[in-house]
N, C-alpha and C positions, 0 to 999 in steps of 0.2 A: 605599418605604422607604427615608430617607436618615439618615445617619449624620454631623454636621457636626461637627467640632472647630475652635476657631478660633485659631491661633497667634498668640500678643500675650505680646511678652514673656518671650518662653522659652518659653511653653506651644507642642504642638505641635497642626500643622494638619494635620488630614486631613478627606478628604472623600471616602464609599467611596457606592455605589449598590446596589441588591440584585444588578444584574447582574453587576458587577464581584466582588461578596462571594459569588455564585453559583460564578463561574467558576473561584474556589480550589478548588470543591468539584464539579467536575462528574465526576471522574472516579469520584470514590466514591460517587457519584448512578447512573453508569452500571453500577459492579459492583453496588451492591444489587439493579438491576433483572438483573443477570445472576443472582442469587442467587433472586431472587423468581420468575423464570422458570425457570429449574434445578429449584425444588421444584414449580412448578405445570406442567410436561411428567413430572416424575418422580412426580406424584400421579396422571395418568393413563396411566403406563406406567410402571411399576417398571423397566424394563429401560434407562431412558438414563441413569442414573448407576451404571449398571457398569464394571468396569475395560475392559470391553473396549471397549465403545462411548463412553466418554469417550479411551480410547487411542484409535481410528478416527474420534470426533473431531478431535482435534489433529491426526493425523497428513494428514486434508482438509486443516487449515485451515490446516497450515505453508507450504505457498505461494502463495498467497493474504495469508497476513504480511507474507512476504519482500517480494512487491510493493509492498504498502501502504505500505514504510518508503520505498521508492523513488518512491510516487505524493505522498508526504508532502512532500519535501524540493518536487518539481513544484508542488504546490499554493501553498507556503508560499510560493516565489515569484512569486505570481497568475499561475497556468501552470497546464495541464490536459496530459494525455498521452494519445490515445485511442488509440495505436499499439501499446501493448504486448502485445496479444493477437498484435495479427501477429509483432509481431518474437519473441515466446515462440513460436511455431509455427514461423516462420522456422530459427530457434535450434536447435529442439528439433528438425527436419527434417534439421538439415545435420550436425548431431550424430549424429542414427540414421545417415543415408546414411552417415556415416563408419564406424562400430562396425559397420554390417553389411556393409560392403566389407572391414573391416580387423577381423575379430573380436576381435585380439589385442592393439589397442589399450587402454593401459590406462586406467578410467574417471574418473581424475583431466582424465585428455589430452581426454576428451570435452567434462568440464565446463568447462573452460580455453577451448576451443573454442567451445562455446555463451556462452561469458560474452563472447569476443574480437566474437564475430559481433554479438553486441547495445550491445557497445560502440560498436560500428562504427556501426548503425542510432539509439543515441541521439545520438553525434556530428554523424551528419547533421542530427537533428532540432535538435538545439544548434546549428548552426549555420544554420541558416533562421530558430530564433526571435530568436538573439543579434544575427546577422551582418547577417542581411538583412530584420529586424524582420519578419516575416510573425509574426499572430496565430498562438498555440500551439495554438487550434484548428483552425484550417485547415491548418499546416503537418503537424500530426500525424493529421489526418483524410485528407489527401493522401498522406503516406505509409503511412499502414495499410493505403493498396489498391496501395500500389509493393512493400512486403515482402510481403503475401500472393500479390498476383502473381509476384512471384522464390521464393516457397513452392513454389507450382503448377508454376514452371518447374523449379525443381528437382530437382523430383520426378517430374515429368513427367505429373504430377496421378496419380499412385498411392499406395499407402500403404504405410508401413514397417512391417509385424506384429509381433508377437512371436517370433515363431518363426525371424526376420531379425536378431533383437537377440541379442546373448552373455550372458548369465548373468552375467557379473561386471557389466555395463551396467547390467541389470534389480537387479541388487542393491543399486545406487547407493540406489533408496527403497525396497526391502524389506529392507535389513539394519537390523543396531541395534551399539548400544557400550551395553556396560551395563544391557539390554535395552529401550533407547530405541531409538526410530525417528530411521534418519538422519536424515528428513524433519526433523525435529523439532531437533535438534540444531545442522542448518546455519541454522534460524531463531533460534534462541538467540543463535546465533555474529553471524548477521548483527546482530539488534536490539543485541546487547551494543557490538559493534564502533561500530553508527552511533547510540551512545547516547555514547559516549566522540566520535565526530566530531561533532556536535553542540552538547555541554555543554561540551568542553574544547579545540576547537582554534578558531583562528582564522579560518577557511574556513568551519566552523560557524553560529558567529554571523555572520557576514556575511551567508549567506542569508538570516537573518530578518529582517537589517536591509536588504537588497534589497525581500523581501516587504513589511515594515513601512512603508515609505518610500522608494521608487528614487531619486528626486531630494534628499535628504538623504544618502543612501548614496553616491550618486555623488558631491554636496560633499564629503564627508568621505572621498572618497579611493578608496574599493572600484570596482574594476572591475564595473560589473553583466553586462558580453556575457560577462565569462569564469563568473562566479556562472550564469549560464542556461546556457551551453552545459556546464559541470559537471555542474549538477542535472539533463537531458537527459542526459547521459552515464552517468551513475548510474543513473538509470531503466533506460537501456538493458541496460547494465552486468547489473543485477539482475533484467531480463526475460528474459536470456539465461542464466542461470542458471536461471530458475523451467523455461524451456524444456527443459532436458537431465531436470531435475528433475521433471519433466511426464511426459515420454515415455517416462523411468524406471519412474514408476511406475504409468502406463495400459499400459505397454507397448505403446503404439502413436503411430506420427506422421503426421499428415493434413492437410493443405492448410487445409481449417478449425478446426484445434484451437485451443478459448479464443474462439471467436465469440465476441464480445461479453463478456466475462471483464473486461476495464478497467472496466465500470460496476460490478461488485461490489467492486472495488477502491478505486475512487473512494467509491461507500458506504462502506465499509470507514473509510475518512478521514473521512467527514463523521458518522460514527457514533460518529467516535473524537474529534470536537472541533478539526477539523481547518479551519480558516475557510477557502470559498473564496475571502473577500476577498485573503486571503494574508498571510503575517508572523507566523503562530498556529499552532501543532499540537507534540505533543508524544508522544515515545517510549510512556511509558504508556497516552495515548489512544490511540494504535493499537492498542496490543497489545489493549487489550480492547474496542474498536470490530472487529477482526477475528475475537476469540471469541464476538461478539454474533450476527453475521454465521452465519460457522461451527457456531455454536449452531442456527440458526435453520434455517439447512438441511439440520441433523440433525433438530432436534425436530420440527417440522411434520409430517414426513412417519410417525415412530413415532407419532403422536395422529391418522392419518389425517386431515389436512386435504388438501385438495384442491389437487392443484398452482396451477388459477390462485387459489384464496384466497390460497396459499403466498405468489404474485408481489405478491399484494392488501397482504397484511397486513407482507409484506416494505416496500415502495413506503409502506405509512402509516407504520413506524416510523422510515423515514430522510426522509419529511417533516416528523414531530414532530422529527428531532433535527436538520435543517434550520433549523426554525422556532428552536428555542431557541438554537443557534449563532449565532444574527439576535440574540434579546434578549438574547444575552450579550455580544454585541461592542456593542451598542446601548449598553449599561451601563456596558461597559468604556471606550468613546468617549466618554461623559457623563460619568465619571469622570474620565478625562484632561482635560477641557475644564478641569471645576470646578477643576482641579488649576493649569492655567493661570492660569484668573485669579484666583486669589488671591494 
């Protein structure tokens, strides 16, 4: 299905493909799917759409959604970060060890400490990718093991449990403002901040330029190395924040915390329409992708779906999202090629 309007003597020329048109309504389609899924689950289990369950679902998705923001920026630059679960564990462990040794430490300082650890981890990976030229999947996979080992070394292989943490620290995740959980408020703040960053700042636009066409970005004067270093550092900082929030929420810090969690974060990005090929991704899309993944994690157990089938269903939905993204990208590329030929 194509529409062609020829530009001749003042007339407008426009060529669009079905894929390009569909791309504009991808978020709407995803929202409709979420609504249909919610209705279907509610019919099977009336407790799904209760305020208590919805609040739990959104709260449980908050940490995931924070990480998805950083992963979107990494994927937009044609990269990947497999170390975020390990960075999360290391940051959370160091924060937990600190507050257990010094119970009077203000929770905000614990958060800043976790973010600092994450920033250092992210900056190291950024240097490996941007300066050393190591492929992102190799650099992050290697550093994932380094960070895991560092976590076990820092803790001596032991856990930090709830009774070792002061109540003020655990309140980071359990507290609320005007009846809204703190985790949700932090996630909302992160989304507002990064929406402004990628929409209204020069650096935000350069991130997309690097992902769309690195050579053209370099020719136009963009320092690709700095952009790559920046996105991995941001990803590390958000992982550090998530680590503190995770430990505060579950009141436990372990060496194997969040093992494999990076796959859920990548899945949420893909579901939200972030192109693995780079250069494409929207805040609105990853919000919906995070909500969908959080809904699946919450809804499938409520309707008594076997854990094995849960994995299969989530995998099938992710695969469908990847196929749709590929078709949309092909349509957009075809549309751009047709425009250049006119």
